[in-house]
C-alpha positions as CSV (number, residue, x, y, z in Angstrom):
1,M,76.4,35.7,-46.4
2,S,73.3,34.1,-48.0
3,P,73.4,34.0,-51.8
4,R,70.9,36.3,-53.5
5,L,69.3,36.2,-56.9
6,S,67.4,38.9,-58.7
7,P,63.7,38.3,-59.6
8,A,64.8,37.9,-63.2
9,A,67.2,35.0,-62.5
10,P,66.5,32.0,-64.7
11,M,64.2,29.4,-63.0
12,R,66.8,26.7,-63.7
13,V,69.3,28.5,-61.6
14,R,66.8,28.9,-58.8
15,W,66.1,25.2,-58.8
16,L,69.8,24.3,-58.8
17,L,70.3,26.7,-55.9
18,A,67.4,25.2,-54.0
19,A,68.7,21.7,-54.5
20,W,72.2,22.8,-53.4
21,L,70.8,24.3,-50.2
22,L,68.8,21.3,-49.5
23,L,71.7,18.9,-50.0
24,A,74.0,21.1,-48.0
25,L,71.6,21.1,-45.0
26,L,70.2,17.6,-45.0
27,P,71.8,14.9,-42.8
28,T,74.2,12.7,-44.7
29,Q,72.0,9.6,-44.1
30,A,68.9,11.2,-45.5
31,I,70.8,12.2,-48.6
32,A,72.0,8.7,-49.1
33,Q,68.6,7.2,-48.7
34,D,66.9,9.7,-51.1
35,A,69.6,9.9,-53.8
36,A,68.8,6.5,-55.1
37,A,65.2,7.3,-56.1
38,T,63.6,10.2,-58.0
39,P,60.9,11.8,-55.9
40,P,57.4,10.7,-57.0
41,P,55.1,13.3,-58.5
42,P,53.2,15.5,-56.1
43,T,49.6,14.8,-55.1
44,R,46.6,17.0,-54.6
45,T,47.7,17.5,-51.0
46,L,48.2,20.9,-49.3
47,L,50.6,20.6,-46.3
48,V,50.6,23.3,-43.6
49,M,53.7,23.5,-41.4
50,G,53.0,26.0,-38.6
51,D,52.8,26.7,-34.9
52,S,49.9,27.4,-32.5
53,L,48.5,30.2,-34.8
54,S,47.9,27.5,-37.4
55,A,47.1,24.7,-35.0
56,G,44.0,26.4,-33.7
57,Y,45.2,27.1,-30.2
58,G,42.4,27.8,-27.7
59,M,39.5,26.8,-29.9
60,A,37.7,23.8,-31.2
61,A,39.5,21.7,-33.8
62,N,37.3,22.8,-36.6
63,E,37.5,26.5,-35.9
64,G,41.0,27.4,-36.9
65,W,41.9,29.1,-40.1
66,V,43.5,25.9,-41.5
67,D,40.4,23.8,-41.0
68,L,38.2,26.6,-42.5
69,L,40.6,26.7,-45.4
70,A,40.2,22.9,-45.9
71,D,36.5,23.3,-46.1
72,R,36.8,26.0,-48.7
73,L,39.3,23.9,-50.7
74,R,37.0,20.9,-50.7
75,G,34.2,23.0,-52.1
76,S,36.2,24.8,-54.8
77,H,38.7,22.2,-55.7
78,P,37.3,18.7,-55.1
79,G,40.0,16.0,-54.7
80,W,42.3,18.0,-52.6
81,T,43.3,17.1,-49.0
82,V,44.7,19.4,-46.4
83,V,47.2,18.0,-43.9
84,N,47.7,20.3,-41.0
85,A,51.1,19.4,-39.5
86,S,51.2,22.5,-37.3
87,I,52.3,22.1,-33.6
88,S,51.8,24.6,-30.8
89,G,55.1,25.9,-29.7
90,E,56.9,24.9,-32.9
91,T,60.0,26.8,-33.9
92,S,61.6,26.9,-37.3
93,A,64.2,24.4,-36.0
94,G,61.4,21.9,-35.2
95,G,59.8,22.4,-38.6
96,S,63.2,22.0,-40.3
97,A,63.7,18.7,-38.4
98,R,60.3,17.4,-39.6
99,I,60.0,18.7,-43.1
100,V,61.7,15.9,-45.0
101,D,59.5,13.2,-43.4
102,E,56.4,15.2,-44.0
103,V,57.0,16.0,-47.7
104,V,58.1,12.4,-48.5
105,R,55.1,11.0,-46.7
106,H,52.4,13.3,-48.2
107,R,54.0,14.3,-51.5
108,P,52.2,17.7,-51.4
109,G,51.4,19.8,-54.4
110,V,51.5,22.9,-52.2
111,V,53.2,23.6,-48.9
112,V,52.4,26.4,-46.6
113,I,55.2,27.3,-44.2
114,A,54.0,29.5,-41.4
115,L,56.8,29.4,-38.8
116,G,59.1,31.8,-37.0
117,A,56.8,33.5,-34.5
118,N,58.2,31.4,-31.6
119,D,61.8,32.0,-32.8
120,G,61.1,35.8,-32.6
121,L,59.4,35.7,-29.2
122,R,62.3,33.8,-27.8
123,G,64.8,36.1,-29.4
124,L,66.5,33.3,-31.3
125,P,69.3,34.2,-33.7
126,L,67.9,35.3,-37.1
127,R,70.6,33.5,-39.0
128,E,69.3,30.2,-37.6
129,M,65.7,31.0,-38.4
130,R,66.8,31.9,-42.0
131,R,68.7,28.6,-42.4
132,N,65.8,26.5,-41.0
133,L,63.2,28.2,-43.2
134,A,65.5,27.9,-46.2
135,R,65.8,24.1,-45.6
136,M,62.1,23.8,-45.4
137,I,61.5,25.6,-48.7
138,G,64.3,23.7,-50.4
139,A,62.8,20.3,-49.2
140,A,59.3,21.2,-50.4
141,Q,60.6,22.4,-53.8
142,F,62.8,19.3,-54.1
143,V,59.7,17.1,-54.2
144,G,58.0,19.4,-56.7
145,A,55.7,21.4,-54.4
146,D,54.8,25.0,-54.8
147,V,55.5,27.0,-51.6
148,L,53.6,29.7,-49.8
149,L,55.7,31.4,-47.1
150,V,53.6,33.1,-44.4
151,G,55.5,35.7,-42.4
152,M,55.1,37.3,-39.0
153,R,56.2,40.5,-37.3
154,M,57.6,41.1,-33.9
155,P,56.7,43.7,-31.3
156,P,59.0,46.7,-31.0
157,N,60.2,45.8,-27.5
158,L,62.7,43.3,-29.1
159,G,64.6,46.3,-30.6
160,A,64.4,47.9,-34.0
161,D,67.3,46.0,-35.5
162,Y,65.8,42.6,-34.5
163,T,62.3,43.4,-35.6
164,R,63.5,44.8,-39.0
165,G,65.8,41.8,-39.5
166,F,63.0,39.4,-38.5
167,E,60.6,40.7,-41.1
168,A,63.4,40.9,-43.7
169,V,64.1,37.1,-43.4
170,Y,60.8,36.3,-45.0
171,H,61.1,38.8,-47.8
172,D,64.7,37.7,-48.6
173,L,63.8,34.0,-48.7
174,A,60.8,34.6,-50.9
175,K,63.0,36.4,-53.4
176,L,65.8,33.9,-53.1
177,F,63.6,30.9,-53.8
178,D,61.0,32.6,-56.0
179,V,58.1,31.6,-53.7
180,E,54.8,33.4,-52.9
181,L,54.8,35.4,-49.6
182,V,52.1,36.5,-47.2
183,P,54.2,39.1,-45.3
184,F,52.1,39.0,-42.1
185,L,49.6,36.3,-41.1
186,L,47.8,38.5,-38.6
187,E,47.5,41.6,-40.9
188,P,43.7,41.6,-40.9
189,V,43.3,41.6,-37.1
190,A,46.6,42.8,-35.6
191,M,45.3,46.3,-34.7
192,D,42.2,45.1,-32.9
193,R,42.8,44.0,-29.3
194,G,39.3,42.4,-29.2
195,S,40.4,40.0,-31.9
196,F,42.8,38.2,-29.5
197,Q,42.5,35.8,-26.7
198,P,43.4,36.9,-23.1
199,D,47.1,36.1,-23.8
200,N,47.1,38.8,-26.4
201,L,49.0,36.5,-28.8
202,H,46.4,34.1,-30.3
203,P,43.5,35.3,-32.3
204,T,40.0,34.3,-31.3
205,A,37.8,31.8,-33.2
206,R,35.7,34.8,-34.3
207,V,38.4,36.2,-36.6
208,Q,39.7,32.9,-38.0
209,P,37.7,33.4,-41.2
210,A,39.5,36.6,-41.8
211,L,42.9,34.9,-41.5
212,R,41.7,32.1,-43.9
213,D,40.6,34.7,-46.5
214,H,43.9,36.5,-46.0
215,V,45.9,33.4,-46.8
216,W,43.5,32.2,-49.5
217,A,44.0,35.3,-51.6
218,S,47.6,34.1,-52.3
219,L,46.9,30.4,-52.1
220,A,44.1,30.1,-54.6
221,P,46.2,30.8,-57.7
222,M,48.9,28.4,-56.4
223,V,46.3,25.5,-56.2
224,Q,45.2,26.2,-59.7
225,R,48.8,26.2,-61.0
226,A,49.4,22.9,-59.1
227,E,46.4,21.3,-60.6
228,A,47.4,22.4,-64.1
229,S,50.9,21.0,-63.7
230,M,49.5,17.7,-62.6
231,L,47.5,17.4,-65.8
232,D,50.5,18.1,-68.1
């Protein structure tokens, strides 16, 4: 059973739990390499770890919501860099395998984790998805990054238990690690068939600004907090 903390749990306990989960899930070699050095302070970098929904599938490179977000960030918070490490077809397992290298390389101040859709579409076990996303959150927090977890929802044909459990994974992890949550990335467009490409899975370029604004509402205060902490 996954450990649970109430929202009122002391922050120190949450950090200790995050570190424990990270150490429990990291390969032994990675622990040995990282234990000798204290992680350097975070930079003004926003790292996005997602799948095709964040990689701009089916559209020009500059039309996806992440690229539109980068433009807005440059205008409102000069000095920030957005690294879009999203890969079409990525699962939570793939993100979990890449997260340590990405956070060590970029030392992000903020990490957006938008994975799980491909896990759900393939009917992968939810316990594995939970473990993979927990490892990603723990790794990001371990290097001092603030985390925005972006959730998804599954169609009802997968069964009520699976769809409810899938959505609960994001809410449970957000509470456990005390991170911000966007419950459903596609919330602004999900009910409009015309907002999707012919595959009925990927939104069109036309609605990418709506997705950017949806994420930005939660992300903007996080960027401000990250900037303030870097000045302390």
